[in-house]
Every structure is written in structure tokens, then in C-alpha cells.
C-alpha positions in Angstrom: 12.4 20.8 20.8 10.7 22.9 18.2 7.9 25.0 18.8 4.6 25.6 16.5 5.2 29.8 15.0 1.6 30.9 16.7 0.2 34.2 16.9 1.8 35.4 20.5 5.9 34.2 18.9 8.1 37.1 18.5 11.3 35.3 17.1 14.6 36.9 17.7 15.7 40.0 15.8 17.9 43.5 16.1 14.6 45.9 16.7 15.0 49.5 17.4 12.7 52.6 18.1 13.0 55.2 15.0 11.1 58.9 14.5 10.3 59.8 11.1 10.8 63.3 9.8 8.4 64.7 7.5 8.3 67.5 5.3 6.3 69.3 7.1 7.4 68.6 10.4 6.3 66.2 12.4 8.3 63.6 14.1 6.1 59.9 13.7 7.0 57.2 15.7 8.1 53.6 14.5 10.6 50.3 14.7 12.7 48.9 12.6 13.4 45.2 12.8 16.5 43.6 11.4 18.2 40.1 11.3 19.9 39.4 14.4 23.3 38.2 12.5 22.9 38.7 9.2 22.5 41.8 7.3 18.8 41.4 5.5 18.3 40.7 1.9 15.3 42.6 1.6 13.6 45.8 2.9 10.1 45.5 3.2 8.4 48.9 4.2 5.1 48.2 5.6 1.4 51.4 5.6 -1.5 50.2 8.0 -4.7 50.6 8.0 -6.9 53.2 8.6 -6.1 54.9 11.8 -10.0 56.2 12.5 -10.7 52.4 12.9 -7.8 51.1 15.1 -5.1 50.2 12.5 -1.8 51.5 13.4 2.0 49.7 12.9 1.4 47.1 15.7 -2.1 45.5 13.3 -2.3 41.9 13.5 -0.2 41.1 10.1 2.2 44.0 10.0 3.3 42.8 13.1 3.8 39.6 13.0 5.6 40.5 10.0 7.9 41.8 11.9 7.5 39.0 14.7 8.8 36.4 12.6 10.1 37.6 8.5 14.1 39.0 10.2 14.4 35.9 11.6 12.8 33.3 9.1 13.2 35.4 6.3 16.9 37.5 6.4 14.4 40.7 5.5 13.8 43.9 7.6 10.7 45.4 8.3 10.2 48.7 9.0 6.7 49.8 10.6 5.5 53.0 11.9 2.3 55.0 12.6 1.0 57.7 10.1 0.2 61.4 11.6 -2.0 61.5 14.5 -1.5 57.4 14.9 -1.1 55.5 18.2 0.1 52.2 19.2 2.5 51.0 22.1 5.2 52.5 20.1 3.6 55.8 20.8 1.8 58.7 18.8 3.0 59.8 15.7 2.5 63.9 15.3 -0.2 65.2 13.7 -3.9 64.6 12.8 -5.3 62.1 10.3 -4.9 64.0 6.8 -7.4 61.1 5.4 -5.1 60.0 3.0 -3.7 63.7 1.6 -1.5 64.9 3.7 0.3 61.2 4.6 2.3 61.9 0.7 4.8 63.4 3.4 4.6 60.3 5.4 5.4 57.9 2.8 8.4 59.9 1.3 9.4 60.4 4.9 9.9 56.3 5.3 11.4 56.4 2.2 13.9 58.5 3.0 14.7 56.9 6.1 15.5 54.2 4.6 17.7 55.5 2.0 19.0 57.7 4.6 20.8 54.6 6.4 21.9 53.4 3.8 24.2 56.8 3.2 25.3 56.1 6.9 26.2 52.3 6.1 23.2 50.6 7.2 22.1 49.4 4.2 18.9 48.5 4.3 18.7 46.7 0.0 15.9 46.7 -1.8 12.8 48.2 -0.6 9.7 47.0 -1.1 6.1 48.7 -0.4 3.5 47.0 1.5 0.0 48.1 2.3 -3.3 47.3 4.1 -6.6 48.4 3.4 -6.2 52.0 3.9 -2.1 51.9 3.2 -2.4 50.5 -0.5 -4.1 53.2 -1.0 -1.2 55.2 0.5 1.1 53.0 -1.7 -0.5 53.4 -5.0 -0.7 57.2 -4.8 2.2 57.8 -3.2 4.9 54.6 -3.3 6.2 54.6 -7.1 9.4 55.9 -5.9 12.6 55.3 -8.0 14.5 53.0 -5.3 11.0 51.3 -4.7 11.5 48.1 -6.6 7.6 47.1 -6.0 4.5 46.8 -4.4 2.5 44.0 -2.2 -1.3 45.0 -1.3 -3.3 43.3 1.1 -7.0 44.1 1.4 -6.6 47.1 -1.4 -11.2 49.1 -1.0 -9.7 51.2 -4.5 -11.5 54.0 -2.9 -9.1 57.1 -2.8 -6.3 55.5 -5.6 -7.7 56.7 -8.8 -6.5 55.6 -12.2 -3.5 57.7 -13.1 -2.0 56.0 -9.8 -2.2 53.0 -10.9 -1.7 53.5 -14.4 1.7 55.2 -13.3 2.5 51.8 -11.3 1.9 50.1 -14.9 4.0 52.4 -16.6 6.5 51.8 -14.3 7.0 48.2 -14.9 7.2 47.3 -11.0 5.6 44.4 -10.1 2.5 44.7 -8.2 1.1 41.7 -5.6 -2.3 42.1 -4.7 -3.7 40.4 -2.2 -7.9 40.0 -2.3 -10.3 38.0 -0.1 -13.1 35.7 -1.3 -15.1 37.4 1.3 -13.3 41.1 1.7 -16.3 43.6 2.4 -14.9 46.3 -0.4 -13.6 44.9 -3.2 -13.9 41.0 -4.0 -11.4 38.9 -6.2 -13.4 39.4 -9.9 -13.3 43.5 -9.5 -10.4 43.5 -8.4 -9.1 41.4 -12.0 -11.1 44.6 -13.6 -10.4 47.4 -11.3 -6.4 47.2 -11.6 -6.2 46.4 -15.6 -4.0 49.6 -15.6 -1.2 47.4 -14.3 -0.6 44.6 -16.4 1.9 43.1 -14.8 0.1 43.5 -11.5 -0.5 39.8 -10.1 -4.2 39.9 -8.2 -4.5 36.6 -5.7 -8.0 36.0 -4.4 -7.8 34.0 -1.3 -9.9 31.4 -0.9 -11.9 32.2 2.6 -10.4 35.3 3.8 -12.0 38.6 4.7 -11.0 42.2 4.8 -9.0 41.9 8.2 -7.3 38.4 7.6 -8.0 36.6 10.9 -6.9 33.5 11.9 -3.1 32.1 11.7 -3.7 30.4 8.4 -4.6 33.2 6.6 -1.4 35.4 8.0 1.1 32.4 7.2 -0.7 33.0 3.6 0.0 36.5 3.9 3.5 36.3 4.6 4.4 33.6 2.0 3.6 35.5 0.0 5.4 38.5 1.2 8.8 36.0 1.1 8.0 34.7 -2.4 8.7 37.9 -3.9 11.2 39.6 -1.4 13.5 36.2 -0.8 12.0 33.4 -2.8 15.3 31.1 -1.4 13.1 31.1 2.4 9.9 30.2 1.0 7.8 28.7 2.4 8.3 29.7 5.8 8.4 27.0 8.6 5.6 26.8 10.7 8.2 26.3 13.6 11.0 27.7 15.3 13.7 25.8 17.0 15.4 27.9 18.9 15.0 31.3 21.9 11.7 33.2 21.9 9.7 35.5 23.4 5.7 35.6 24.0 3.6 38.3 23.7 0.8 39.3 25.9 -1.6 41.6 24.3 -2.9 44.6 26.1 -6.3 45.1 27.4 -8.8 47.1 25.0 -6.7 45.6 22.0 -9.1 46.5 19.2 -9.2 44.5 15.8 -7.2 46.5 13.0 -8.8 49.2 10.8 -11.1 49.3 7.5 -9.8 51.3 4.6 
């Protein structure tokens, strides 16, 4: 009997704890979720919201991506805590760098994925997914040669500069920008103007949504857009699951993920 996919459902995947090593000598903790019985068709490297406002690798949209997309869309999902950030997985070394020293964290994430390819565990078709503060990291540091494109959730454009957007524009790489109708920092009309330096960017206003994408309706919208980019054959995602699963019990004191 099929079960509705809701916020606490964890679908089957191979889940491996990982450690990333930065060029400035830090160890960052994370997780790699892979399809259970098949090789991934694409890889999502994720960057979480602001850690000083409770953002982390377990921020709910990223967590649900890791819980669902390996099983539903044959995607690999890499999550990790940037420097100084803690979650149930543990605390990454170092201190929050206000989006400056995190450039080493971004590089470490992609180097890890590329290193696994060298070891024979293929993580194909790398895409960057940033949420809030994470979009700043993607825009500033994520336009690397092996990255095919970017998906941005609730970009505040506080730290990313015009030259960062221009670099993405000149790369020609696809960029999908999901902007909540009621975002606290950047709303759809202004976002379309601000992202003009990336002519190929698809800026999508999401009616009724807010910065934190709270509610299963909005999580499904986000995940469907991700899958349309990375594995169109799997879209739209099913809303029910006929197979084994686990249920997640949130730890006490869990907070909503953070601000930009």
C-alpha cells in the first residue's frame, strides 16, 4: 500500500558520513546520499543557510532532498556543514567566516566529489544548490569548471557582487532562481532586475512562498524544480511511496533554518 510522502518520511538510500578537507586545514563534516541500487544520474552539492541563524546541513529543504531524491530521481545529494557549523552529524572545524573564508569550504565540496570520481565512485553531472546564505557561496565561488549549473533558493544578494553574477552570465551555465513571493530580502520583480547580468538565468517567482519554504507544498515545488534540471525524466516527483521507509523524529530544540 502506498504511503504519502510527508515531512518525516526517509526513503531508502546509501547514506555515508563524509569529511571534507579544506585548503586552509579544516575538517568539515557531512553526508553523501546515493541511490540504493543504481548509479546516480546527477549530483547535487548543497550549501545551507546562514549558520549564525540556525542554518546547517539539516535545514529542512536540504534534508528532505537527501531523504527523497536518491530514491525518487536517482540523484546523489551531498550535504555538509560549513566551517563552525553544527548539526546532528557533528560540528565542522573552524569559525564562521561571513562568506569570505567559506570559499575554501565550497572548493573542498567540489574537490571531494571530483576525488571520488578519481577513486572509481562516479558522481556525475555536478550541480550546485544554494539556499539563502548558501546562494551567496554558490554565486561567489561555485562557478567551477566541473559544475554544470546552479539552483538558487531565496537569494538575498547581500554578499554576491555584480562581478560574481557576470562570471556566471559569461559562463553560459544554466541558473534556476526560485524566489518566494513573500521573501524577506528579495522578491520576484526585483530579483529579475538584479539577475540581469546572468541572461540565461530563469527567475521563477513562487506564489505564496516565504524565505524558509515552510510547508510540504513548497518543499515539493522546490524538489520538482531541482529534478526538472538534473533528471527531467523523473519529474514531476510522486507524492506517495510504495516501499520500505523510515520515520524521522526531530530532536528537541530544533530550530527553523536561518537567514542570509
